[in-house]
Each structure stands twice: as C-alpha cells, then as structure tokens.
C-alpha positions in Angstrom: 195.1 85.2 79.1 196.9 82.7 81.3 200.5 81.9 80.2 200.9 78.5 78.6 202.0 75.6 80.7 205.3 74.0 79.8 206.0 70.6 81.3 209.5 69.1 80.9 210.2 65.6 82.3 208.4 65.1 85.6 205.8 67.5 87.0 207.0 71.0 87.5 207.6 71.8 91.2 208.5 74.8 93.3 211.3 74.2 95.8 211.0 75.0 99.4 213.8 76.8 101.1 216.7 74.4 101.4 214.8 71.4 100.1 216.4 71.3 96.6 219.8 72.0 95.5 220.6 73.6 92.1 220.1 71.0 89.4 218.2 68.6 91.7 215.4 66.6 90.3 211.7 67.3 90.5 211.0 65.0 93.4 211.4 66.5 96.9 213.3 64.1 99.1 213.5 64.3 102.8 215.9 62.1 104.9 215.7 61.2 108.5 218.5 60.8 110.9 219.6 57.2 111.4 219.3 57.7 115.1 217.9 60.0 117.6 214.3 60.6 118.8 212.1 62.9 116.7 213.6 62.0 113.4 210.1 61.0 112.1 208.6 64.3 113.2 211.4 66.3 111.6 210.8 64.4 108.3 207.1 65.0 108.5 207.7 68.7 109.2 210.0 69.0 106.1 207.3 67.3 104.0 204.7 69.6 105.4 206.7 72.7 104.7 207.5 71.7 101.1 203.8 70.9 100.5 202.7 74.2 101.9 205.1 76.1 99.8 204.0 74.2 96.7 200.3 74.9 97.5 201.0 78.6 97.9 202.9 78.8 94.6 200.1 76.9 92.7 197.5 79.2 94.1 199.5 82.3 93.0 199.8 80.8 89.6 196.1 80.1 89.1 194.8 81.8 86.0 191.2 82.0 84.6 189.7 78.5 84.7 192.0 77.3 87.5 195.0 76.4 85.3 198.4 76.9 87.0 200.8 79.3 85.5 204.0 77.7 86.8 206.4 77.1 83.9 209.7 75.2 83.7 212.5 76.1 81.4 212.1 75.0 77.8 214.0 71.9 76.7 216.7 72.2 74.0 215.0 72.6 70.6 211.7 73.8 72.1 210.4 77.3 71.7 208.4 78.9 74.5 205.4 80.6 73.0 204.5 83.9 74.8 200.9 84.3 75.9 198.5 85.7 73.3 197.0 89.1 74.1 194.5 89.2 71.2 193.7 92.2 69.0 191.6 95.0 70.6 188.7 96.3 68.5 188.1 100.1 68.8 184.8 101.0 70.5 183.7 102.9 67.5 184.0 99.9 65.2 182.2 97.8 67.8 179.3 100.3 68.0 179.0 100.4 64.2 178.2 96.7 64.3 176.0 96.9 67.3 173.9 99.8 65.9 173.6 98.2 62.5 172.2 94.9 63.9 169.7 96.6 66.2 166.4 97.0 64.2 164.2 96.1 67.2 164.6 99.1 69.4 161.4 101.1 69.5 161.2 104.2 67.4 162.2 107.5 69.0 158.6 108.7 69.3 155.1 107.2 69.0 153.9 110.5 67.6 156.8 111.8 65.6 155.0 114.6 63.9 154.1 116.3 67.1 156.6 118.9 68.5 158.3 118.0 71.8 158.1 120.3 74.7 160.8 121.5 77.1 163.8 121.4 74.8 166.7 123.7 74.4 167.0 126.8 72.2 169.5 127.2 69.4 171.5 129.6 71.5 171.8 127.0 74.3 173.6 124.5 72.2 177.3 123.9 72.8 178.8 126.1 70.1 182.2 127.3 71.4 184.3 124.3 70.5 186.1 122.8 67.4 182.9 121.1 66.2 180.8 124.2 66.5 183.4 126.3 64.8 183.6 123.8 61.9 179.8 123.8 61.5 179.6 127.6 61.4 182.4 127.7 58.9 180.6 125.2 56.6 177.5 127.4 56.7 179.4 130.5 55.6 181.2 128.5 53.0 178.0 127.1 51.5 176.4 130.6 51.4 179.5 131.7 49.4 179.0 128.7 47.1 175.4 129.5 46.4 176.4 133.0 45.2 179.1 131.4 43.1 176.6 128.9 41.6 174.3 131.7 40.5 177.3 133.6 39.1 178.3 130.6 37.0 181.9 130.5 38.4 183.9 127.3 39.0 185.3 126.5 42.4 188.9 127.5 43.4 191.4 125.0 44.6 191.5 126.8 48.0 187.8 126.5 48.4 187.9 122.7 47.8 190.8 122.1 50.1 189.2 124.2 52.8 185.9 122.3 52.4 187.7 119.0 52.7 189.3 120.1 56.0 186.2 121.6 57.5 184.0 118.5 56.9 186.7 116.2 58.1 186.8 118.1 61.3 183.0 118.1 61.6 182.7 114.3 61.5 185.9 113.4 63.4 184.8 115.6 66.3 181.4 113.9 66.7 182.4 110.3 67.4 182.8 110.8 71.2 179.2 111.7 71.8 177.4 109.7 69.2 177.1 106.4 71.1 174.5 107.8 73.4 171.9 108.1 70.6 169.3 105.6 69.5 170.6 102.9 67.1 168.9 104.3 63.9 170.5 107.7 64.5 173.9 106.1 65.0 173.5 104.1 61.8 172.7 107.3 59.9 175.8 109.0 61.4 178.2 106.1 60.7 176.9 105.7 57.1 177.1 109.4 56.4 180.6 109.4 57.7 181.5 106.7 55.2 179.8 108.6 52.4 181.7 111.7 53.4 185.0 109.9 53.1 184.2 109.2 49.5 182.9 112.7 48.8 186.0 114.3 50.2 188.2 111.9 48.1 186.1 112.6 45.0 186.3 116.3 45.6 190.1 116.2 45.9 190.3 114.0 42.8 188.4 116.5 40.7 190.6 119.3 42.1 193.9 117.6 41.5 193.6 114.3 39.7 197.3 113.8 39.4 197.8 113.6 43.2 194.3 112.4 44.4 192.9 110.7 41.3 193.4 107.2 42.7 191.8 107.9 46.1 188.4 107.0 44.6 189.3 103.3 44.7 189.7 102.8 48.4 187.2 105.5 49.3 184.7 104.0 46.9 184.9 100.7 48.8 184.0 102.6 52.0 181.1 104.3 50.1 179.7 101.0 48.9 180.0 99.4 52.4 178.3 102.4 54.0 175.5 102.3 51.5 174.8 98.5 52.1 175.1 99.1 55.9 172.6 102.1 55.8 169.9 100.7 53.5 170.0 97.2 55.0 169.3 98.6 58.4 166.6 101.1 57.3 164.8 98.7 55.0 164.7 96.0 57.7 163.5 98.6 60.2 160.7 99.9 57.9 159.6 96.4 57.2 159.3 95.7 60.9 157.2 98.8 61.2 155.0 97.5 58.4 154.5 94.1 60.1 153.7 95.8 63.4 151.2 98.2 61.7 153.4 101.2 62.5 154.6 102.0 59.0 155.1 105.7 58.3 154.8 106.4 54.5 156.1 109.9 54.7 159.6 108.5 55.2 159.5 106.7 51.9 160.1 109.7 49.6 163.2 110.7 51.5 164.6 107.2 51.5 163.8 106.6 47.8 165.2 110.0 46.8 168.4 109.4 48.8 168.7 105.9 47.2 168.4 107.4 43.7 171.2 109.9 44.3 173.4 107.2 45.8 172.7 105.1 42.7 174.0 108.0 40.6 177.1 108.2 42.8 177.7 104.5 42.3 177.4 104.6 38.5 179.8 107.6 38.4 182.2 105.8 40.7 182.2 102.7 38.5 182.9 104.8 35.4 186.0 106.0 37.1 187.0 102.6 38.4 186.8 101.1 34.9 188.9 103.8 33.3 192.3 104.3 34.9 192.8 107.4 32.7 189.4 108.8 33.4 190.5 112.3 34.2 192.4 112.5 30.9 189.7 111.0 28.8 186.6 112.7 30.2 187.7 116.3 29.4 187.8 115.5 25.7 184.0 115.3 25.4 183.1 116.9 28.8 185.4 119.8 29.6 183.3 120.9 32.6 183.2 117.5 34.2 185.7 118.3 37.0 183.9 121.6 37.8 180.5 119.8 38.0 181.9 116.9 40.2 183.5 119.4 42.6 180.2 121.4 43.0 178.2 118.2 43.4 180.5 117.1 46.2 180.6 120.5 47.9 176.8 120.5 47.9 176.5 116.9 49.1 179.0 117.5 51.9 177.0 120.4 53.3 173.6 118.7 52.9 174.9 115.5 54.7 176.2 117.5 57.6 172.9 119.5 57.7 171.0 116.2 57.9 173.0 115.2 60.9 172.5 118.7 62.4 168.8 118.2 62.1 169.2 115.0 64.1 171.0 117.1 66.8 168.2 119.7 66.8 165.7 116.9 67.3 167.6 115.2 70.1 168.1 118.5 71.9 164.5 119.5 71.5 165.3 122.6 69.4 163.3 121.6 66.3 161.2 118.4 66.5 158.2 116.8 65.0 156.9 117.3 61.5 158.8 120.5 61.0 162.1 118.7 61.5 161.0 115.9 59.2 159.8 118.2 56.4 162.9 120.4 56.5 165.2 117.4 56.5 163.6 115.7 53.5 163.1 118.9 51.5 166.2 120.9 52.2 168.8 118.2 52.6 167.8 116.2 49.5 165.4 117.6 46.9 165.8 121.4 47.0 169.7 121.3 46.8 169.5 118.8 44.0 167.1 120.9 42.0 169.1 124.1 42.6 172.3 122.5 41.6 170.8 121.1 38.5 169.3 124.4 37.5 172.5 126.4 38.0 174.7 123.8 36.2 172.4 122.8 33.3 174.4 124.6 30.7 177.8 123.1 31.6 179.3 120.5 29.3 179.3 117.7 31.9 177.4 114.6 32.8 176.6 113.1 36.2 176.9 110.3 36.0 
C-alpha cells in the first residue's frame, strides 16, 4: 500500500541541487543578475532544472492509483502513521471458504458406479513418506484394537497417546496436496480434519481428564463449525442435483447415517459442556464411560481416515465406481458402529 501523504504548510517539494538552502521555504526561487546578457536564459535554465528534478521525484513516488509518496516531516504534535500492510490469510483458510461455497462444479463422474480405467495400482501409490508411514501405522493399530475389543480389554494410555500422534500426522501431512481436488472432496477433507481435532481432544480427555478435560470446549467449537460447514455444502449440492434431475439416492443412507452419529457426538459434547465436573460425576453411575469414549474415538479416528483414503483410491484410479461407494458407506460408517456396539454392549456406559 502506498505510504500516506503528509502535507505541512505549502505543497511538499523536492529541491534541485543548489536551489534550496537548509531551512528554506517550499517555493523555489531563482534570481537573475542585474546586468549582463543571458540572465534571462540562465533563470529559465534554473527553473527548468528544478521542474525536471521535481517531475522525476514525483514519478518515483507514484504508488497504486497515481498518488505521490513524497512525505514531509511531521509538524510538532503530529504523529506520522506508518503504511498499513494488512493481515495475510493462509491459503488453507482461503481454500476452506472457496471449496465450501462451490456447490456448482459438476460432479466427478456422470456414471459414478462404473469403474474407471487406466488408474494406478495400490503398490504404485506414494507410500515411502511420513504420511504413508502414519497411514500404515494406523492400520496396524486398528487391527490390534479389534483384537482388544473382542477380548474385552480397555485401552492403555500409551495406545491413546500413540493414536493421537498418528492421526495428527495423517491430517497435517495432507494439506499440501488437497487443493488440487474437486470442491466436494476438499470440503470432506476440511470437515473431517475439524472433526478429528475434536476426536483427538475427546480421546485425550477420556485418557487423562485432569490435564485434557477442558480441551473439549475449544475443540467442540471446531467440531460444530465443521459439521455446519460439511452438511450445508452437501445438502445444497444434493438439492441442486435434485433440481437438475441428477439426484443419486444411494448417497442418502451414508449422509443420514453420518448425520445421526454426529448428532450423538453433539449431545455427548453438550453433556460435558454443561457439567464442568463431568469426569468426576459420570463415573459414579457409569464407571466404564471413559473406556467407552476412548474406544468410540479410536474407532472414529480410523474410520474417518479410511474414508479419506477411499477418496484417494478413487482419485488415483485404484478403486473406483460402485465398489468404492459401497465400501466407503458400509465399512467407514455402519459396520464399525455395529461392531463397536456389539463388543461394548455389556459395559456400564452410555453414549451419549
């Protein structure tokens, strides 16, 4: 931004060499000799030189819109305000807004249930990096958790802390490449990242409520904002599909099922918000509540990351069409929920 102009007294001027003395006024004066030929020409030359220098300085000081940037010293009692640089908005935050508002971009396929041809294989994906290592670690961790669920054992603190670290790495390492995807994929990623922030905070609160119990307040705000962001975009998008006679009813069960589980999350979160001593009070009637919450969050973290992995498989052509849709809806929403309910049905807990 161009620097602000400060005018003191007469118009600010830039002196030519030798035309002004220190402390001289703002008017350039030239004097001619009382006698001698050429005095008029020398005066005109001096004026021309001064005008030329002034024009050069003004051109150098031109900012956007043509305003000069020449400044005079501030008068006594005045404060010279530095130019405003403005606040920069990170590209990720800008893209969250751009993707959320874009409900008009055509869908990724006119025949989404048909398999795409010419894609990569699973082995050809870029695995040897931090993101790939974290994804593989989450898979092995969840296999261990399935065995533990069946054995009826509670999670250890180490397991919960390790899971929080693994899933934080998975999401933080994906922001660089996400902006090349279609808007509805980006909305899903950004919303899932917000949900994951709350899931990790809730997992840590159940693990150590003394230290992490209050994290559910700020993380819960992120969760609510992510839910509004996600469902607003997808409901508007599906309505547009309906108006354009392109409505796909097989997406409705997945969206409604996800909405139901997020509603349970919201009710449970409000129960904690309304009771500052929640973790002390809940164990009186529900001694297994922390155990259940931890396992719910561990399962939700893996399923959310798997849903994003299914998007990656689609975009890379590894697994596309109806197979991708069916696996995503069944095995990232309904099957895990039923399995978790069955293995924890005898615990003295309530969710919400």
